[in-house]
C-alpha positions in Angstrom: -9.6 3.0 -22.3 -6.8 3.6 -19.8 -5.7 0.0 -19.0 -3.2 -0.6 -16.2 -1.7 -3.9 -15.1 -1.1 -4.2 -11.4 0.7 -6.7 -9.2 0.3 -7.0 -5.4 3.1 -8.9 -3.7 2.2 -11.0 -0.6 5.6 -11.4 1.0 7.2 -12.4 4.3 10.1 -10.1 5.4 12.8 -11.2 7.7 12.8 -9.2 10.9 15.6 -6.6 10.9 17.3 -8.1 7.8 17.0 -5.3 5.3 19.6 -6.6 2.8 17.8 -10.0 2.6 14.4 -8.3 2.2 15.7 -6.1 -0.6 17.1 -9.1 -2.4 13.8 -10.8 -2.1 11.9 -7.8 -3.4 14.2 -7.5 -6.3 13.6 -11.2 -7.2 9.8 -10.6 -7.1 10.2 -7.6 -9.4 12.3 -9.7 -11.8 9.9 -12.6 -11.8 6.8 -10.6 -12.2 8.1 -8.4 -15.0 9.7 -11.4 -16.7 6.3 -13.0 -17.1 4.3 -10.1 -18.5 4.2 -6.4 -19.0 3.3 -4.8 -15.6 2.7 -1.1 -14.9 2.7 -1.2 -11.1 4.0 -3.5 -8.4 2.9 -3.0 -4.7 4.8 -4.5 -1.7 3.6 -4.6 1.9 4.0 -2.1 4.8 7.5 -2.0 6.4 8.6 -4.7 4.0 12.3 -3.7 4.3 12.4 -4.2 8.0 9.6 -6.3 9.4 6.9 -4.9 11.8 8.0 -5.6 15.4 11.4 -3.9 15.4 10.8 -1.8 18.5 13.9 0.4 19.3 15.7 -1.1 16.3 13.6 1.1 14.0 16.0 3.9 15.0 18.9 2.0 13.4 16.8 0.6 10.4 15.2 3.9 9.4 16.7 5.6 6.3 16.4 9.0 4.7 14.2 9.4 1.7 15.7 9.2 -0.8 18.4 7.0 0.5 20.1 3.7 -0.1 17.0 1.6 -0.1 14.9 3.9 -2.2 17.8 4.3 -4.7 18.1 0.5 -5.0 14.4 -0.1 -5.6 14.4 2.9 -8.0 17.1 1.2 -10.0 15.1 -2.0 -10.1 12.0 0.0 -11.3 14.1 1.5 -14.0 15.6 -1.8 -15.1 12.1 -3.2 -15.8 10.1 0.0 -16.6 7.6 -0.3 -13.8 6.2 1.7 -10.9 7.0 0.2 -7.5 5.3 1.1 -4.2 6.7 -0.2 -0.9 6.8 0.5 2.9 9.8 1.3 5.0 10.8 3.1 8.2 12.1 6.6 7.3 13.8 9.3 9.3 14.3 13.1 9.1 17.6 14.9 9.6 16.9 14.5 13.3 17.7 10.8 13.9 15.0 10.3 16.5 12.1 11.4 14.3 10.9 8.3 12.5 8.0 7.7 10.2 6.2 4.6 8.9 6.5 5.6 5.3 5.4 4.4 1.8 7.4 5.3 -1.3 6.4 5.3 -4.9 9.2 5.1 -7.5 8.7 5.4 -11.2 9.8 3.5 -14.4 12.4 6.2 -15.1 14.1 5.5 -11.8 13.0 8.7 -10.1 11.0 8.9 -6.9 7.4 9.9 -7.5 6.5 10.6 -3.9 6.4 9.6 -0.2 3.5 9.1 2.2 3.8 9.0 5.9 1.3 6.9 7.7 -1.3 9.1 9.4 -3.2 6.5 11.5 -0.8 4.7 13.9 -1.9 1.6 15.8 -0.9 0.3 19.2 2.9 0.3 19.7 3.4 2.2 16.4 2.8 5.3 18.5 5.9 4.6 20.5 8.1 4.2 17.4 6.8 6.7 14.8 5.5 10.2 14.3 2.3 10.4 12.4 2.0 11.9 9.0 0.0 15.0 8.4 -1.5 14.8 4.9 -2.8 12.5 2.2 -0.9 13.4 -1.0 -1.9 12.3 -4.5 0.7 11.8 -7.2 0.7 12.1 -11.0 1.8 9.1 -13.0 1.9 8.4 -16.7 -1.5 6.6 -16.4 -3.4 8.7 -13.9 -3.6 10.0 -10.4 -2.4 7.7 -7.6 -2.9 7.9 -3.8 -1.1 5.9 -1.1 -2.4 4.4 2.1 -0.9 2.2 4.8 -2.5 -0.6 6.8 -4.6 0.8 9.6 -5.6 3.8 7.4 -8.1 1.4 5.8 -10.2 1.5 9.0 -10.8 5.3 8.5 -13.1 6.2 5.6 -12.0 9.8 5.9 -8.5 8.8 4.6 -9.7 7.2 1.4 -12.2 10.0 0.9 -9.5 12.7 1.1 -7.6 10.9 -1.7 -10.8 10.6 -3.8 -11.6 14.3 -3.4 -8.1 15.1 -4.6 -8.8 13.1 -7.8 -7.2 9.7 -7.0 -8.2 7.0 -9.4 -6.0 4.2 -8.0 -5.0 3.8 -4.4 -2.0 1.7 -3.6 -2.1 0.3 0.0 0.8 -1.4 1.8 -0.4 -3.3 4.8 0.6 -5.4 7.9 -2.8 -6.7 8.8 -3.0 -9.3 11.5 -4.3 -12.8 11.5 -7.8 -13.0 13.0 -8.9 -9.7 11.4 -9.3 -11.1 7.9 -13.1 -10.3 7.7 -12.6 -6.7 8.6 -9.7 -6.4 6.1 -11.7 -7.8 3.2 -14.7 -5.6 4.0 -12.6 -2.5 4.2 -11.0 -3.1 0.7 -14.4 -3.4 -1.0 -16.0 -0.7 1.0 -13.3 1.9 0.4 -13.2 1.1 -3.3 -17.0 1.3 -3.9 -17.7 4.3 -1.7 -15.0 6.4 -3.5 -15.4 4.8 -6.9 -11.7 4.1 -7.4 -9.4 1.1 -7.8 -7.4 -0.2 -4.9 -4.3 -2.4 -5.1 -3.5 -3.7 -1.6 -0.4 -5.8 -0.6 -0.6 -7.4 2.8 2.3 -9.4 4.3 2.3 -12.9 5.7 4.3 -14.8 8.2 5.2 -14.0 11.8 7.4 -11.6 13.7 7.8 -11.8 17.4 4.2 -11.9 18.8 2.1 -11.2 15.7 1.2 -13.1 12.5 -0.2 -11.6 9.4 -3.1 -12.7 7.3 -2.4 -12.0 3.6 -5.6 -11.6 1.6 -3.8 -9.2 -0.8 -6.2 -8.0 -3.5 -7.1 -5.7 -6.3 -10.6 -4.2 -6.0 -12.6 -1.9 -8.3 -15.0 1.0 -8.2 -18.1 -1.2 -7.9 -16.5 -3.3 -5.2 -15.4 -5.9 -7.7 -12.5 -8.2 -6.8 -10.2 -8.4 -9.8 -7.6 -10.5 -8.1 -7.0 -11.9 -4.7 -4.6 -14.0 -2.6 -7.4 -15.0 -0.3 -7.4 -18.8 0.3 -3.9 -19.2 -1.1 -2.2 -21.4 1.6 1.4 -22.5 2.1 1.4 -26.3 1.9 4.1 -26.6 4.6 2.8 -24.3 7.3 -0.9 -24.2 6.4 -0.9 -20.4 6.8 -1.3 -17.8 4.1 1.1 -18.2 1.2 3.7 -15.9 -0.3 3.1 -14.9 -3.9 1.4 -12.2 -5.9 -1.9 -11.4 -7.6 -2.1 -9.6 -11.0 -5.0 -7.9 -12.7 -5.5 -5.6 -15.6 -8.0 -2.8 -14.9 -9.4 0.1 -16.9 -9.1 3.4 -15.0 -11.8 4.9 -17.3 -14.3 3.0 -15.2 -13.6 5.4 -12.3 -15.1 8.4 -14.2 -18.0 6.3 -15.5 -18.9 5.0 -12.0 -18.7 8.5 -10.5 -20.9 10.1 -13.2 -23.4 7.3 -12.8 -23.8 7.4 -9.1 -23.2 11.2 -8.5 -21.7 10.4 -5.1 -19.4 13.4 -4.9 -21.9 15.8 -6.4 -24.6 14.9 -3.8 -22.3 15.2 -0.8 -23.5 17.6 2.0 -20.3 18.6 3.7 -21.9 21.4 5.7 -23.9 18.7 7.6 -20.9 16.5 8.3 -19.5 18.4 11.3 -19.6 15.5 13.6 -17.0 13.7 11.5 -14.2 16.1 12.3 -14.9 16.2 16.1 -12.4 14.5 18.3 -13.9 11.5 20.2 
């Protein structure tokens, strides 16, 4: 058995207030790790800045590694846990900005960065798209990263699976009104690739958009191991902040793949239409 305990944090960031958001993230890490031994904690997409920042992303974006990554790396080291989270990042050229995810390890070192490939709506005006789907080695197995709208594209998850990913950590800013699609994507991507997914989606509102929560941990048969679906804030009536925790066995990935032979029976020479531009 290769058991891993995962927590997905469903949090509302304050728009533009990076310091406040980092303090809140640190408190979640402290609270979760103070209650039980956890191997991985996942936060939502752009959790350090909020989503609708527009031109402010230029000021809020940081180098990776940089102050924000260093701070969360220290928190990860303090509690011996992997932490994945989303932030706006930049290259040496200040105007080149990415919607990034970072995974830091329990030794306080950065494991890797993923730059969101599938941009949606006004994200195209703020960010450059990423160019690859990396998979990273951890002390419990191979981990892939995805971000929000990537879930709508089965090719993204399949690329990670073909590179051996056993667990995919997804940081999301999924909107209110699209909950059904979100729930379906989580189970579909998990079962069609026979891997685990830990997805953290934010809640609350920014300027024009609100976000639906439904953070969840799903398994290689489409099982729901933990979910924040239906958790409501008693004051607002909207989706609540909080976190979901589950302990999973990554050995189930290999068993499911051997049982169903999905990868062995693929016919990639017949899939040419998939890589054609619309």
